FIPA-669209 format. One record per atom (N, C-alpha, C): x, y, z; atom name; residue number from 1; residue in one letter. Coordinates in pm, whole numbers. Layout:
- X, Y, Z, CA, NUM, a
...
END
This chain:
- 228, 8037, 1028, N, 1, m
- 127, 8144, 1091, CA, 1, m
- 16, 8075, 1144, C, 1, m
- -17, 8094, 1276, N, 2, t
- -142, 8047, 1329, CA, 2, t
- -268, 8112, 1287, C, 2, t
- -351, 8044, 1229, N, 3, r
- -481, 8110, 1173, CA, 3, r
- -573, 8127, 1273, C, 3, r
- -622, 8257, 1296, N, 4, r
- -722, 8276, 1398, CA, 4, r
- -857, 8284, 1356, C, 4, r
- -931, 8200, 1440, N, 5, t
- -1086, 8178, 1395, CA, 5, t
- -1167, 8267, 1475, C, 5, t
- -1269, 8320, 1396, N, 6, a
- -1361, 8419, 1464, CA, 6, a
- -1436, 8353, 1563, C, 6, a
- -1469, 8428, 1677, N, 7, p
- -1553, 8369, 1783, CA, 7, p
- -1699, 8336, 1748, C, 7, p
- -1744, 8227, 1794, N, 8, t
- -1870, 8190, 1752, CA, 8, t
- -1977, 8292, 1808, C, 8, t
- -2052, 8351, 1723, N, 9, p
- -2155, 8455, 1768, CA, 9, p
- -2244, 8395, 1871, C, 9, p
- -2287, 8453, 1970, N, 10, q
- -2378, 8405, 2084, CA, 10, q
- -2510, 8467, 2045, C, 10, q
- -2610, 8386, 2061, N, 11, p
- -2732, 8433, 2036, CA, 11, p
- -2783, 8552, 2116, C, 11, p
- -2856, 8648, 2064, N, 12, a
- -2882, 8764, 2138, CA, 12, a
- -2988, 8728, 2251, C, 12, a
- -2977, 8787, 2370, N, 13, r
- -3071, 8752, 2475, CA, 13, r
- -3208, 8819, 2436, C, 13, r
- -3317, 8739, 2464, N, 14, e
- -3447, 8789, 2432, CA, 14, e
- -3481, 8914, 2532, C, 14, e
- -3529, 9015, 2460, N, 15, t
- -3567, 9126, 2547, CA, 15, t
- -3678, 9092, 2646, C, 15, t
- -3659, 9119, 2764, N, 16, l
- -3762, 9091, 2865, CA, 16, l
- -3858, 9200, 2862, C, 16, l
- -3987, 9152, 2867, N, 17, t
- -4109, 9240, 2859, CA, 17, t
- -4202, 9197, 2986, C, 17, t
- -4290, 9298, 3002, N, 18, r
- -4395, 9263, 3111, CA, 18, r
- -4465, 9139, 3075, C, 18, r
- -4504, 9114, 2961, N, 19, r
- -4583, 8981, 2929, CA, 19, r
- -4483, 8858, 2961, C, 19, r
- -4377, 8864, 2927, N, 20, r
- -4291, 8739, 2930, CA, 20, r
- -4270, 8723, 3101, C, 20, r
- -4261, 8833, 3176, N, 21, v
- -4268, 8817, 3327, CA, 21, v
- -4378, 8759, 3379, C, 21, v
- -4492, 8798, 3327, N, 22, l
- -4631, 8753, 3366, CA, 22, l
- -4651, 8605, 3330, C, 22, l
- -4610, 8577, 3210, N, 23, e
- -4610, 8435, 3157, CA, 23, e
- -4529, 8333, 3252, C, 23, e
- -4410, 8383, 3279, N, 24, a
- -4324, 8306, 3367, CA, 24, a
- -4378, 8279, 3498, C, 24, a
- -4443, 8382, 3540, N, 25, a
- -4508, 8384, 3690, CA, 25, a
- -4623, 8278, 3690, C, 25, a
- -4702, 8292, 3592, N, 26, v
- -4804, 8194, 3574, CA, 26, v
- -4762, 8046, 3557, C, 26, v
- -4643, 8032, 3478, N, 27, e
- -4592, 7904, 3479, CA, 27, e
- -4547, 7844, 3605, C, 27, e
- -4494, 7929, 3685, N, 28, l
- -4431, 7892, 3823, CA, 28, l
- -4551, 7861, 3912, C, 28, l
- -4645, 7938, 3900, N, 29, a
- -4780, 7920, 3998, CA, 29, a
- -4850, 7798, 3959, C, 29, a
- -4864, 7776, 3824, N, 30, d
- -4915, 7644, 3781, CA, 30, d
- -4849, 7519, 3815, C, 30, d
- -4702, 7535, 3837, N, 31, a
- -4623, 7414, 3887, CA, 31, a
- -4636, 7388, 4023, C, 31, a
- -4634, 7487, 4104, N, 32, g
- -4631, 7481, 4247, CA, 32, g
- -4709, 7552, 4334, C, 32, g
- -4800, 7640, 4269, N, 33, g
- -4895, 7712, 4348, CA, 33, g
- -4844, 7846, 4382, C, 33, g
- -4939, 7946, 4419, N, 34, l
- -4889, 8076, 4446, CA, 34, l
- -4789, 8086, 4557, C, 34, l
- -4811, 7991, 4654, N, 35, e
- -4728, 8001, 4781, CA, 35, e
- -4564, 7981, 4746, C, 35, e
- -4549, 7915, 4625, N, 36, t
- -4402, 7893, 4592, CA, 36, t
- -4343, 8010, 4485, C, 36, t
- -4438, 8095, 4461, N, 37, l
- -4392, 8197, 4384, CA, 37, l
- -4325, 8323, 4452, C, 37, l
- -4196, 8343, 4419, N, 38, s
- -4121, 8446, 4470, CA, 38, s
- -4057, 8546, 4362, C, 38, s
- -4028, 8676, 4394, N, 39, m
- -3944, 8742, 4295, CA, 39, m
- -3809, 8685, 4266, C, 39, m
- -3758, 8629, 4366, N, 40, r
- -3625, 8555, 4329, CA, 40, r
- -3640, 8458, 4233, C, 40, r
- -3739, 8364, 4249, N, 41, k
- -3758, 8238, 4170, CA, 41, k
- -3819, 8285, 4026, C, 41, k
- -3900, 8398, 4016, N, 42, l
- -3931, 8453, 3893, CA, 42, l
- -3816, 8512, 3822, C, 42, l
- -3718, 8580, 3888, N, 43, g
- -3610, 8650, 3828, CA, 43, g
- -3515, 8540, 3757, C, 43, g
- -3498, 8421, 3844, N, 44, q
- -3422, 8297, 3792, CA, 44, q
- -3497, 8236, 3668, C, 44, q
- -3619, 8246, 3667, N, 45, a
- -3700, 8190, 3551, CA, 45, a
- -3678, 8255, 3420, C, 45, a
- -3678, 8389, 3447, N, 46, v
- -3644, 8476, 3312, CA, 46, v
- -3503, 8524, 3293, C, 46, v
- -3417, 8488, 3378, N, 47, g
- -3258, 8504, 3358, CA, 47, g
- -3229, 8638, 3416, C, 47, g
- -3285, 8702, 3503, N, 48, v
- -3249, 8837, 3565, CA, 48, v
- -3244, 8842, 3711, C, 48, v
- -3171, 8943, 3781, N, 49, e
- -3194, 8963, 3917, CA, 49, e
- -3336, 8994, 3947, C, 49, e
- -3371, 8963, 4072, N, 50, a
- -3505, 8984, 4105, CA, 50, a
- -3542, 9135, 4098, C, 50, a
- -3441, 9224, 4127, N, 51, m
- -3471, 9371, 4127, CA, 51, m
- -3505, 9417, 3986, C, 51, m
- -3462, 9358, 3886, N, 52, s
- -3480, 9405, 3742, CA, 52, s
- -3623, 9374, 3709, C, 52, s
- -3686, 9287, 3782, N, 53, l
- -3830, 9251, 3754, CA, 53, l
- -3927, 9391, 3789, C, 53, l
- -3860, 9470, 3861, N, 54, y
- -3944, 9583, 3897, CA, 54, y
- -3952, 9689, 3792, C, 54, y
- -3877, 9677, 3687, N, 55, n
- -3892, 9750, 3566, CA, 55, n
- -4011, 9720, 3489, C, 55, n
- -4077, 9598, 3523, N, 56, h
- -4179, 9550, 3448, CA, 56, h
- -4318, 9526, 3534, C, 56, h
- -4302, 9511, 3658, N, 57, v
- -4412, 9511, 3742, CA, 57, v
- -4382, 9589, 3878, C, 57, v
- -4480, 9670, 3928, N, 58, a
- -4459, 9765, 4034, CA, 58, a
- -4442, 9695, 4166, C, 58, a
- -4507, 9579, 4190, N, 59, n
- -4494, 9513, 4313, CA, 59, n
- -4576, 9396, 4288, C, 59, n
- -4587, 9305, 4404, N, 60, k
- -4648, 9176, 4399, CA, 60, k
- -4801, 9170, 4373, C, 60, k
- -4860, 9287, 4410, N, 61, e
- -4994, 9298, 4359, CA, 61, e
- -5017, 9322, 4230, C, 61, e
- -4926, 9418, 4167, N, 62, d
- -4932, 9434, 4020, CA, 62, d
- -4906, 9309, 3945, C, 62, d
- -4814, 9223, 4007, N, 63, l
- -4781, 9089, 3940, CA, 63, l
- -4912, 9005, 3940, C, 63, l
- -4976, 8994, 4054, N, 64, l
- -5101, 8919, 4055, CA, 64, l
- -5202, 8981, 3960, C, 64, l
- -5222, 9101, 3952, N, 65, d
- -5317, 9168, 3856, CA, 65, d
- -5286, 9113, 3726, C, 65, d
- -5158, 9126, 3685, N, 66, g
- -5123, 9089, 3542, CA, 66, g
- -5154, 8933, 3519, C, 66, g
- -5115, 8846, 3624, N, 67, m
- -5137, 8704, 3607, CA, 67, m
- -5288, 8678, 3589, C, 67, m
- -5369, 8732, 3679, N, 68, v
- -5513, 8707, 3658, CA, 68, v
- -5544, 8760, 3518, C, 68, v
- -5513, 8875, 3469, N, 69, d
- -5542, 8931, 3342, CA, 69, d
- -5507, 8814, 3234, C, 69, d
- -5408, 8748, 3243, N, 70, l
- -5371, 8649, 3147, CA, 70, l
- -5478, 8536, 3140, C, 70, l
- -5506, 8502, 3256, N, 71, v
- -5599, 8392, 3275, CA, 71, v
- -5742, 8429, 3208, C, 71, v
- -5778, 8559, 3234, N, 72, f
- -5900, 8598, 3177, CA, 72, f
- -5895, 8611, 3021, C, 72, f
- -5775, 8643, 2977, N, 73, d
- -5749, 8636, 2828, CA, 73, d
- -5761, 8508, 2770, C, 73, d
- -5748, 8412, 2836, N, 74, e
- -5783, 8257, 2769, CA, 74, e
- -5917, 8216, 2760, C, 74, e
- -6007, 8305, 2826, N, 75, v
- -6155, 8266, 2830, CA, 75, v
- -6213, 8309, 2691, C, 75, v
- -6297, 8211, 2639, N, 76, e
- -6367, 8254, 2513, CA, 76, e
- -6484, 8336, 2548, C, 76, e
- -6492, 8453, 2484, N, 77, l
- -6587, 8562, 2491, CA, 77, l
- -6706, 8556, 2406, C, 77, l
- -6831, 8601, 2447, N, 78, p
- -6947, 8601, 2363, CA, 78, p
- -6914, 8687, 2247, C, 78, p
- -6968, 8651, 2136, N, 79, v
- -6956, 8739, 2017, CA, 79, v
- -7089, 8801, 1980, C, 79, v
- -7091, 8931, 1949, N, 80, p
- -7211, 8994, 1913, CA, 80, p
- -7297, 8914, 1806, C, 80, p
- -7426, 8885, 1840, N, 81, g
- -7514, 8822, 1745, CA, 81, g
- -7528, 8674, 1803, C, 81, g
- -7465, 8626, 1891, N, 82, d
- -7452, 8494, 1941, CA, 82, d
- -7588, 8489, 2026, C, 82, d
- -7646, 8368, 2032, N, 83, d
- -7763, 8347, 2128, CA, 83, d
- -7702, 8347, 2252, C, 83, d
- -7770, 8430, 2352, N, 84, w
- -7721, 8465, 2475, CA, 84, w
- -7705, 8331, 2566, C, 84, w
- -7788, 8239, 2549, N, 85, q
- -7779, 8127, 2641, CA, 85, q
- -7660, 8026, 2593, C, 85, q
- -7636, 8021, 2463, N, 86, r
- -7538, 7941, 2396, CA, 86, r
- -7402, 8011, 2445, C, 86, r
- -7393, 8143, 2439, N, 87, a
- -7273, 8214, 2467, CA, 87, a
- -7242, 8209, 2608, C, 87, a
- -7331, 8218, 2689, N, 88, m
- -7317, 8222, 2834, CA, 88, m
- -7272, 8059, 2879, C, 88, m
- -7321, 7968, 2821, N, 89, r
- -7274, 7839, 2840, CA, 89, r
- -7131, 7804, 2805, C, 89, r
- -7107, 7858, 2686, N, 90, q
- -6966, 7829, 2638, CA, 90, q
- -6864, 7915, 2724, C, 90, q
- -6896, 8035, 2756, N, 91, r
- -6816, 8120, 2852, CA, 91, r
- -6787, 8052, 2979, C, 91, r
- -6897, 7999, 3048, N, 92, a
- -6884, 7932, 3169, CA, 92, a
- -6793, 7815, 3168, C, 92, a
- -6815, 7728, 3052, N, 93, i
- -6733, 7610, 3036, CA, 93, i
- -6582, 7658, 3009, C, 93, i
- -6555, 7766, 2943, N, 94, s
- -6425, 7816, 2914, CA, 94, s
- -6366, 7856, 3035, C, 94, s
- -6423, 7925, 3120, N, 95, v
- -6394, 7977, 3249, CA, 95, v
- -6338, 7871, 3329, C, 95, v
- -6428, 7760, 3350, N, 96, r
- -6390, 7643, 3420, CA, 96, r
- -6255, 7570, 3377, C, 96, r
- -6257, 7553, 3238, N, 97, l
- -6137, 7498, 3176, CA, 97, l
- -6011, 7580, 3201, C, 97, l
- -6014, 7725, 3210, N, 98, a
- -5909, 7795, 3234, CA, 98, a
- -5858, 7770, 3388, C, 98, a
- -5955, 7764, 3472, N, 99, l
- -5923, 7744, 3620, CA, 99, l
- -5872, 7614, 3651, C, 99, l
- -5913, 7513, 3572, N, 100, s
- -5847, 7370, 3578, CA, 100, s
- -5703, 7372, 3534, C, 100, s
- -5674, 7462, 3462, N, 101, r
- -5529, 7480, 3406, CA, 101, r
- -5437, 7568, 3506, C, 101, r
- -5518, 7655, 3568, N, 102, h
- -5449, 7751, 3669, CA, 102, h
- -5525, 7751, 3800, C, 102, h
- -5509, 7651, 3886, N, 103, r
- -5586, 7639, 3988, CA, 103, r
- -5550, 7743, 4104, C, 103, r
- -5442, 7801, 4102, N, 104, w
- -5408, 7909, 4181, CA, 104, w
- -5494, 8032, 4175, C, 104, w
- -5567, 8028, 4052, N, 105, a
- -5623, 8159, 4021, CA, 105, a
- -5771, 8154, 4087, C, 105, a
- -5824, 8024, 4132, N, 106, i
- -5951, 8017, 4201, CA, 106, i
- -5947, 8119, 4319, C, 106, i
- -6045, 8196, 4330, N, 107, g
- -6056, 8290, 4452, CA, 107, g
- -5988, 8420, 4424, C, 107, g
- -5899, 8430, 4299, N, 108, l
- -5845, 8558, 4278, CA, 108, l
- -5921, 8634, 4144, C, 108, l
- -5996, 8565, 4069, N, 109, m
- -6050, 8615, 3956, CA, 109, m
- -6139, 8732, 3958, C, 109, m
- -6191, 8755, 4081, N, 110, e
- -6298, 8871, 4100, CA, 110, e
- -6228, 8952, 4206, C, 110, e
- -6119, 8927, 4246, N, 111, s
- -6064, 9003, 4389, CA, 111, s
- -5972, 9117, 4342, C, 111, s
- -5943, 9143, 4210, N, 112, r
- -5840, 9247, 4200, CA, 112, r
- -5904, 9394, 4182, C, 112, r
- -5844, 9474, 4268, N, 113, a
- -5899, 9624, 4264, CA, 113, a
- -5851, 9708, 4134, C, 113, a
- -5750, 9665, 4066, N, 114, t
- -5701, 9729, 3956, CA, 114, t
- -5690, 9615, 3848, C, 114, t
- -5807, 9588, 3779, N, 115, p
- -5811, 9494, 3684, CA, 115, p
- -5747, 9535, 3549, C, 115, p
- -5690, 9438, 3473, N, 116, g
- -5624, 9457, 3347, CA, 116, g
- -5722, 9471, 3236, C, 116, g
- -5671, 9501, 3116, N, 117, p
- -5752, 9509, 3006, CA, 117, p
- -5828, 9387, 2955, C, 117, p
- -5779, 9270, 2971, N, 118, a
- -5845, 9151, 2944, CA, 118, a
- -5949, 9122, 3045, C, 118, a
- -5926, 9173, 3164, N, 119, t
- -6042, 9140, 3277, CA, 119, t
- -6151, 9229, 3226, C, 119, t
- -6133, 9357, 3204, N, 120, l
- -6224, 9447, 3187, CA, 120, l
- -6298, 9415, 3054, C, 120, l
- -6226, 9373, 2945, N, 121, r
- -6303, 9323, 2814, CA, 121, r
- -6396, 9204, 2837, C, 121, r
- -6334, 9120, 2920, N, 122, h
- -6421, 8998, 2968, CA, 122, h
- -6554, 9035, 3018, C, 122, h
- -6553, 9115, 3122, N, 123, h
- -6676, 9163, 3195, CA, 123, h
- -6766, 9233, 3111, C, 123, h
- -6713, 9326, 3030, N, 124, d
- -6794, 9418, 2942, CA, 124, d
- -6866, 9330, 2827, C, 124, d
- -6791, 9223, 2785, N, 125, a
- -6859, 9141, 2674, CA, 125, a
- -6968, 9059, 2741, C, 125, a
- -6940, 9001, 2867, N, 126, v
- -7048, 8928, 2938, CA, 126, v
- -7180, 9017, 2946, C, 126, v
- -7167, 9130, 3016, N, 127, l
- -7274, 9222, 3028, CA, 127, l
- -7323, 9268, 2895, C, 127, l
- -7261, 9298, 2780, N, 128, g
- -7317, 9334, 2664, CA, 128, g
- -7404, 9223, 2607, C, 128, g
- -7351, 9107, 2611, N, 129, c
- -7420, 8995, 2558, CA, 129, c
- -7573, 8982, 2630, C, 129, c
- -7567, 9002, 2750, N, 130, l
- -7707, 8989, 2819, CA, 130, l
- -7808, 9117, 2793, C, 130, l
- -7736, 9235, 2796, N, 131, r
- -7816, 9358, 2771, CA, 131, r
- -7863, 9341, 2626, C, 131, r
- -7778, 9307, 2523, N, 132, r
- -7836, 9308, 2385, CA, 132, r
- -7959, 9202, 2372, C, 132, r
- -7942, 9100, 2459, N, 133, a
- -8049, 9002, 2459, CA, 133, a
- -8183, 9044, 2515, C, 133, a
- -8181, 9171, 2571, N, 134, g
- -8304, 9220, 2640, CA, 134, g
- -8321, 9210, 2771, C, 134, g
- -8210, 9146, 2840, N, 135, f
- -8211, 9148, 2991, CA, 135, f
- -8211, 9297, 3058, C, 135, f
- -8291, 9323, 3151, N, 136, s
- -8300, 9443, 3226, CA, 136, s
- -8163, 9450, 3297, C, 136, s
- -8127, 9560, 3357, N, 137, l
- -8012, 9603, 3433, CA, 137, l
- -8021, 9502, 3552, C, 137, l
- -8130, 9498, 3620, N, 138, a
- -8132, 9413, 3746, CA, 138, a
- -8127, 9265, 3712, C, 138, a
- -8178, 9211, 3609, N, 139, l
- -8170, 9072, 3568, CA, 139, l
- -8027, 9052, 3531, C, 139, l
- -7965, 9135, 3436, N, 140, t
- -7823, 9120, 3409, CA, 140, t
- -7736, 9092, 3523, C, 140, t
- -7757, 9178, 3630, N, 141, a
- -7686, 9176, 3756, CA, 141, a
- -7704, 9032, 3824, C, 141, a
- -7826, 8992, 3819, N, 142, h
- -7860, 8864, 3884, CA, 142, h
- -7803, 8743, 3811, C, 142, h
- -7810, 8756, 3681, N, 143, a
- -7751, 8652, 3612, CA, 143, a
- -7623, 8632, 3609, C, 143, a
- -7539, 8736, 3617, N, 144, v
- -7380, 8726, 3625, CA, 144, v
- -7344, 8686, 3758, C, 144, v
- -7417, 8738, 3857, N, 145, s
- -7386, 8673, 4011, CA, 145, s
- -7419, 8527, 4003, C, 145, s
- -7538, 8481, 3958, N, 146, a
- -7566, 8336, 3972, CA, 146, a
- -7468, 8242, 3889, C, 146, a
- -7433, 8296, 3780, N, 147, l
- -7342, 8213, 3691, CA, 147, l
- -7196, 8225, 3750, C, 147, l
- -7154, 8331, 3797, N, 148, d
- -7016, 8331, 3835, CA, 148, d
- -7000, 8263, 3981, C, 148, d
- -7096, 8267, 4057, N, 149, s
- -7097, 8202, 4194, CA, 149, s
- -7100, 8057, 4165, C, 149, s
- -7172, 8005, 4061, N, 150, y
- -7182, 7866, 4042, CA, 150, y
- -7036, 7819, 3970, C, 150, y
- -6985, 7891, 3867, N, 151, v
- -6861, 7856, 3803, CA, 151, v
- -6752, 7843, 3912, C, 151, v
- -6731, 7955, 3982, N, 152, y
- -6616, 7965, 4071, CA, 152, y
- -6634, 7874, 4199, C, 152, y
- -6769, 7856, 4234, N, 153, g
- -6797, 7755, 4364, CA, 153, g
- -6765, 7617, 4304, C, 153, g
- -6790, 7576, 4192, N, 154, f
- -6789, 7449, 4132, CA, 154, f
- -6625, 7421, 4132, C, 154, f
- -6554, 7521, 4067, N, 155, a
- -6411, 7506, 4060, CA, 155, a
- -6335, 7499, 4196, C, 155, a
- -6388, 7560, 4296, N, 156, l
- -6344, 7553, 4430, CA, 156, l
- -6365, 7420, 4493, C, 156, l
- -6485, 7362, 4456, N, 157, q
- -6511, 7245, 4518, CA, 157, q
- -6441, 7141, 4450, C, 157, q
- -6428, 7132, 4316, N, 158, e
- -6357, 7053, 4240, CA, 158, e
- -6201, 7046, 4288, C, 158, e
- -6137, 7152, 4301, N, 159, k
- -6013, 7159, 4352, CA, 159, k
- -5983, 7100, 4486, C, 159, k
- -6078, 7117, 4580, N, 160, a
- -6080, 7047, 4703, CA, 160, a
- -6092, 6908, 4721, C, 160, a
- -6148, 6841, 4606, N, 161, l
- -6179, 6700, 4612, CA, 161, l
- -6050, 6622, 4639, C, 161, l
- -6061, 6503, 4716, N, 162, p
- -5942, 6418, 4720, CA, 162, p
- -5906, 6324, 4618, C, 162, p
- -5962, 6346, 4486, N, 163, f
- -5928, 6267, 4387, CA, 163, f
- -5945, 6352, 4273, C, 163, f
- -5876, 6299, 4152, N, 164, d
- -5879, 6356, 4011, CA, 164, d
- -5919, 6265, 3915, C, 164, d
- -5874, 6145, 3913, N, 165, t
- -5896, 6039, 3801, CA, 165, t
- -6022, 5951, 3844, C, 165, t
- -6075, 5883, 3756, N, 166, p
- -6179, 5781, 3794, CA, 166, p
- -6120, 5685, 3886, C, 166, p
- -6001, 5640, 3869, N, 167, e
- -5939, 5548, 3957, CA, 167, e
- -5925, 5586, 4088, C, 167, e
- -5884, 5715, 4113, N, 168, e
- -5878, 5780, 4234, CA, 168, e
- -6024, 5795, 4303, C, 168, e
- -6115, 5830, 4225, N, 169, t
- -6244, 5840, 4273, CA, 169, t
- -6288, 5701, 4327, C, 169, t
- -6280, 5585, 4264, N, 170, a
- -6316, 5472, 4293, CA, 170, a
- -6244, 5427, 4427, C, 170, a
- -6105, 5454, 4435, N, 171, e
- -6040, 5415, 4548, CA, 171, e
- -6098, 5487, 4680, C, 171, e
- -6108, 5621, 4673, N, 172, v
- -6162, 5699, 4788, CA, 172, v
- -6302, 5650, 4826, C, 172, v
- -6386, 5623, 4721, N, 173, a
- -6538, 5575, 4750, CA, 173, a
- -6523, 5447, 4833, C, 173, a
- -6444, 5354, 4777, N, 174, e
- -6436, 5222, 4833, CA, 174, e
- -6373, 5238, 4977, C, 174, e
- -6278, 5323, 5012, N, 175, s
- -6221, 5333, 5125, CA, 175, s
- -6332, 5376, 5222, C, 175, s
- -6402, 5483, 5182, N, 176, i
- -6512, 5535, 5269, CA, 176, i
- -6633, 5424, 5313, C, 176, i
- -6659, 5347, 5203, N, 177, l
- -6752, 5247, 5220, CA, 177, l
- -6717, 5141, 5329, C, 177, l
- -6586, 5105, 5320, N, 178, s
- -6517, 5007, 5411, CA, 178, s
- -6524, 5042, 5547, C, 178, s
- -6550, 5169, 5570, N, 179, g
- -6537, 5222, 5728, CA, 179, g
- -6673, 5208, 5794, C, 179, g
- -6772, 5163, 5739, N, 180, f
- -6905, 5136, 5817, CA, 180, f
- -6971, 5027, 5775, C, 180, f
- -7062, 4981, 5855, N, 181, d
- -7140, 4861, 5826, CA, 181, d
- -7257, 4867, 5715, C, 181, d
- -7271, 4774, 5655, N, 182, a
- -7364, 4761, 5547, CA, 182, a
- -7519, 4799, 5600, C, 182, a
- -7577, 4902, 5544, N, 183, g
- -7697, 4950, 5585, CA, 183, g
- -7699, 5057, 5688, C, 183, g
- -7574, 5094, 5720, N, 184, e
- -7569, 5209, 5829, CA, 184, e
- -7596, 5333, 5768, C, 184, e
- -7548, 5361, 5638, N, 185, y
- -7571, 5491, 5560, CA, 185, y
- -7628, 5450, 5428, C, 185, y
- -7741, 5416, 5408, N, 186, p
- -7808, 5351, 5291, CA, 186, p
- -7792, 5434, 5173, C, 186, p
- -7826, 5569, 5196, N, 187, y
- -7830, 5666, 5080, CA, 187, y
- -7685, 5686, 5021, C, 187, y
- -7584, 5712, 5109, N, 188, l
- -7454, 5729, 5074, CA, 188, l
- -7398, 5594, 4993, C, 188, l
- -7452, 5487, 5048, N, 189, t
- -7398, 5354, 4988, CA, 189, t
- -7445, 5343, 4850, C, 189, t
- -7571, 5387, 4839, N, 190, e
- -7665, 5392, 4704, CA, 190, e
- -7588, 5469, 4599, C, 190, e
- -7558, 5598, 4638, N, 191, i
- -7507, 5686, 4536, CA, 191, i
- -7359, 5652, 4492, C, 191, i
- -7286, 5599, 4596, N, 192, a
- -7148, 5555, 4572, CA, 192, a
- -7149, 5436, 4477, C, 192, a
- -7226, 5340, 4508, N, 193, t
- -7203, 5202, 4423, CA, 193, t
- -7284, 5227, 4299, C, 193, t
- -7406, 5288, 4291, N, 194, a
- -7494, 5295, 4170, CA, 194, a
- -7447, 5415, 4079, C, 194, a
- -7368, 5509, 4128, N, 195, h
- -7347, 5629, 4052, CA, 195, h
- -7194, 5650, 4037, C, 195, h
- -7138, 5683, 4158, N, 196, v
- -6985, 5724, 4159, CA, 196, v
- -6898, 5600, 4113, C, 196, v
- -6931, 5497, 4146, N, 197, l
- -6834, 5369, 4114, CA, 197, l
- -6882, 5308, 3966, C, 197, l
- -6952, 5364, 3903, N, 198, r
- -6995, 5326, 3765, CA, 198, r
- -6864, 5352, 3683, C, 198, r
- -6840, 5265, 3569, N, 199, p
- -6725, 5305, 3481, CA, 199, p
- -6752, 5437, 3409, C, 199, p
- -6640, 5514, 3407, N, 200, g
- -6636, 5642, 3333, CA, 200, g
- -6679, 5768, 3422, C, 200, g
- -6717, 5741, 3541, N, 201, y
- -6773, 5854, 3626, CA, 201, y
- -6668, 5953, 3644, C, 201, y
- -6698, 6073, 3624, N, 202, a
- -6609, 6196, 3663, CA, 202, a
- -6695, 6299, 3719, C, 202, a
- -6648, 6335, 3837, N, 203, y
- -6711, 6448, 3898, CA, 203, y
- -6736, 6584, 3808, C, 203, y
- -6631, 6613, 3732, N, 204, g
- -6654, 6723, 3645, CA, 204, g
- -6771, 6714, 3543, C, 204, g
- -6813, 6610, 3525, N, 205, d
- -6929, 6596, 3428, CA, 205, d
- -7054, 6636, 3490, C, 205, d
- -7058, 6683, 3627, N, 206, e
- -7167, 6725, 3701, CA, 206, e
- -7191, 6875, 3658, C, 206, e
- -7081, 6940, 3605, N, 207, f
- -7076, 7088, 3579, CA, 207, f
- -7184, 7128, 3493, C, 207, f
- -7200, 7075, 3373, N, 208, t
- -7291, 7124, 3284, CA, 208, t
- -7430, 7094, 3308, C, 208, t
- -7468, 6999, 3400, N, 209, f
- -7613, 6989, 3443, CA, 209, f
- -7657, 7104, 3527, C, 209, f
- -7563, 7140, 3619, N, 210, g
- -7614, 7248, 3711, CA, 210, g
- -7604, 7374, 3636, C, 210, g
- -7517, 7404, 3527, N, 211, l
- -7503, 7516, 3456, CA, 211, l
- -7635, 7542, 3363, C, 211, l
- -7676, 7424, 3300, N, 212, d
- -7810, 7428, 3239, CA, 212, d
- -7929, 7471, 3315, C, 212, d
- -7938, 7410, 3436, N, 213, l
- -8035, 7447, 3535, CA, 213, l
- -8049, 7602, 3538, C, 213, l
- -7932, 7655, 3567, N, 214, i
- -7934, 7818, 3592, CA, 214, i
- -7963, 7878, 3459, C, 214, i
- -7916, 7847, 3342, N, 215, l
- -7946, 7911, 3232, CA, 215, l
- -8094, 7901, 3174, C, 215, l
- -8151, 7765, 3218, N, 216, d
- -8298, 7756, 3192, CA, 216, d
- -8377, 7844, 3264, C, 216, d
- -8340, 7857, 3393, N, 217, g
- -8408, 7950, 3491, CA, 217, g
- -8398, 8100, 3450, C, 217, g
- -8291, 8127, 3391, N, 218, l
- -8271, 8273, 3347, CA, 218, l
- -8343, 8298, 3215, C, 218, l
- -8361, 8187, 3137, N, 219, r
- -8435, 8211, 3014, CA, 219, r
- -8580, 8235, 3059, C, 219, r
- -8637, 8173, 3151, N, 220, r
- -8771, 8184, 3192, CA, 220, r
- -8807, 8309, 3261, C, 220, r
- -8690, 8370, 3316, N, 221, q
- -8702, 8514, 3374, CA, 221, q
- -8706, 8605, 3274, C, 221, q
- -8618, 8588, 3166, N, 222, q
- -8610, 8681, 3060, CA, 222, q
- -8734, 8707, 2974, C, 222, q
- -8804, 8590, 2952, N, 223, t
- -8930, 8579, 2868, CA, 223, t
- -9057, 8588, 2947, C, 223, t
- -9043, 8575, 3080, N, 224, g
- -9172, 8581, 3160, CA, 224, g
- -9235, 8726, 3170, C, 224, g
END
């Protein structure tokens, strides 16, 4: 008599959730940019037909809202009792690091008309930190505008640069310098040779210098 063997049990399919859909969308956008993200590709990434995704996201705008909310959820928030200047510095650094991981999000972080809970929690914590520190409503608004304009502007400029590594920076600088005669642009030559081409230079290191200028100015406004 032939002995029948029991079929090998198949692992249960992971239940699809809104968060898993959003995480997969973020992974796709990180890899190829928002322009490569489609509902068809997203469905393939999570193992369902594209139409099934609409059980978890209402439309493409809802998808983007959720993706931005995940990025905000990565940002380190001020903790009640922290010194406001230290908290705002760390928050700004954390936002820039999140944007360096998710470059597609630059330009989207403040654009959502229906922000998610992490987005709202983030903004409320920032405002609360400043108000508890004694900032007036007007100075709070000025501070958030100045800080966010700097952080997002720096991230946008950093994204647009034609280099990432120190080696690429040196290659681009040397290529530019070779295109004109010595002495033709003396100040460009000076900053390239004496600053940019020095070992270990990284454009991203400029971030904290400008950030501290803004924070020092805000402290003077707060105590003045």
